C-alpha positions, 0 to 999 in steps of 0.5 A, spaced: 855 500 066 856 505 071 852 508 075 852 516 074 856 520 081 852 525 083 852 532 080 857 536 083 862 536 089 860 533 096 861 539 100 862 537 107 857 539 113 858 546 117 856 546 124 854 554 128 858 554 133 855 553 139 853 560 143 855 561 149 850 566 152 844 561 149 847 556 152 846 560 158 840 564 158 838 557 157 841 554 163 838 560 167 831 560 165 831 552 167 834 554 174 829 559 175 823 554 173 825 548 179 827 554 183 819 556 182 816 549 183 820 549 189 817 556 191 811 553 190 812 546 193 815 549 199 809 555 200 804 548 199 807 544 204 807 550 210 800 552 208 798 543 207 791 544 212 789 551 211 789 550 203 786 543 205 780 546 209 778 551 204 778 545 198 774 541 202 770 547 203 769 550 196 767 542 194 762 542 198 759 548 198 758 547 190 755 540 192 749 545 197 748 549 190 747 544 185 744 539 190 737 536 187 732 534 193 728 528 190 721 529 187 716 526 194 721 526 199 719 526 206 722 533 210 719 528 217 719 521 218 716 519 225 714 512 224 720 508 227 719 503 223 720 508 217 725 513 220 730 507 222 730 505 215 731 510 213 736 512 218 742 506 216 740 507 209 739 514 206 745 519 208 740 524 207 737 523 214 739 524 220 736 524 227 731 528 230 737 533 235 742 532 231 741 535 226 748 540 226 750 539 233 757 544 231 752 549 231 746 548 235 746 545 243 741 538 240 735 536 242 733 531 247 732 525 242 725 522 242 724 515 245 724 513 237 727 515 233 725 521 227 728 521 221 729 528 220 731 530 211 738 534 212 742 532 207 750 530 207 752 535 203 750 541 209 753 537 214 759 537 211 760 544 209 756 546 215 763 543 219 768 547 214 765 554 215 759 556 220 755 561 220 756 568 223 750 568 226 745 562 228 737 561 227 732 563 233 729 556 232 732 549 233 733 547 226 728 542 224 728 539 216 730 542 211 726 543 204 729 547 201 737 547 199 739 549 192 743 556 188 738 562 187 740 568 183 737 575 184 736 580 179 742 584 179 746 577 178 747 575 186 749 567 185 746 566 193 746 559 196 739 559 200 737 553 205 730 553 209 730 549 215 724 548 216 719 543 216 714 546 218 713 553 221 708 558 223 703 560 216 704 568 219 711 567 221 713 565 215 709 570 211 711 575 214 718 574 217 720 569 213 728 571 214 728 568 220 726 562 217 733 561 213 738 562 211 742 566 204 749 564 203 754 568 200 760 565 196 766 566 196 771 566 192 778 560 194 783 564 196 778 570 200 778 570 208 774 567 213 767 563 212 762 565 206 756 570 211 751 567 213 744 571 213 739 571 217 734 576 220 735 580 225 729 580 228 721 576 230 716 580 227 709 578 231 703 577 229 697 578 233 692 572 233 692 564 232 698 560 231 697 557 224 702 550 224 704 548 217 708 542 214 713 545 208 714 540 202 720 539 198 721 546 194 722 547 187 726 551 183 723 556 178 727 554 171 724 562 167 726 565 173 732 564 177 730 567 183 724 565 184 721 558 187 716 554 190 714 551 196 708 547 198 704 547 205 699 543 208 696 545 215 699 539 221 693 536 223 691 529 221 687 530 216 688 537 213 684 542 212 686 547 207 693 547 203 697 552 199 704 555 196 709 559 199 711 564 193 718 566 194 723 571 191 730 571 193 732 579 192 738 583 192 740 585 199 740 577 200 733 577 203 727 572 202 720 575 199 715 570 201 708 570 199 703 565 202 698 563 195 692 559 198 687 554 195 681 554 195 
């Protein structure tokens, strides 16, 4: 018994002849793609320094805006042994007088080291994008640094680089003690603007120096944060809270609420 043959005749396959126009179009597309890649590569190489600067600046600004100060952080550590230990083990502390050498004339450091909380992210960013205007006083320690959003939706990095302030000056003229930084796009020109107060409020009366604690975010109101304070004395007699809001004009409003 033999196998059954095919049910019909076998027809040879006839391939469509190559289309010269299609072949040329594929070649043109390849040439265009490689030309584009070559142009991008040459441009990136020519502007590599500026692109690397912008990349690092955007990265460190992002890190600043998402920085979280651990609860219980000591902003100022004057004890020599504890200060030396912090300076040796924690990159977020610097010796007093060296907070921002690219922005200010360093103060004469004390004989014994005093550790100041000055996060690494801020040091990296200020080296890449110094502010257009500085602060009226030398910086001390960062009591607050994080993103806040104004009621109109303006996203800003708010930095308060002070641990000691005058109670009345800080309440009446908080923008002399803060940076409100407007982020710019990667392709934007120049560093982000650092807005500060343009003048001083001078109150009549005794100076009441208070020590700030690390700021605390309000998770419900994104424009709001608070900073607790105690009077700067060996045995604090009073304490309270600064209630702070970021406004749409890139300024801060502060109300001091003294605890009873």
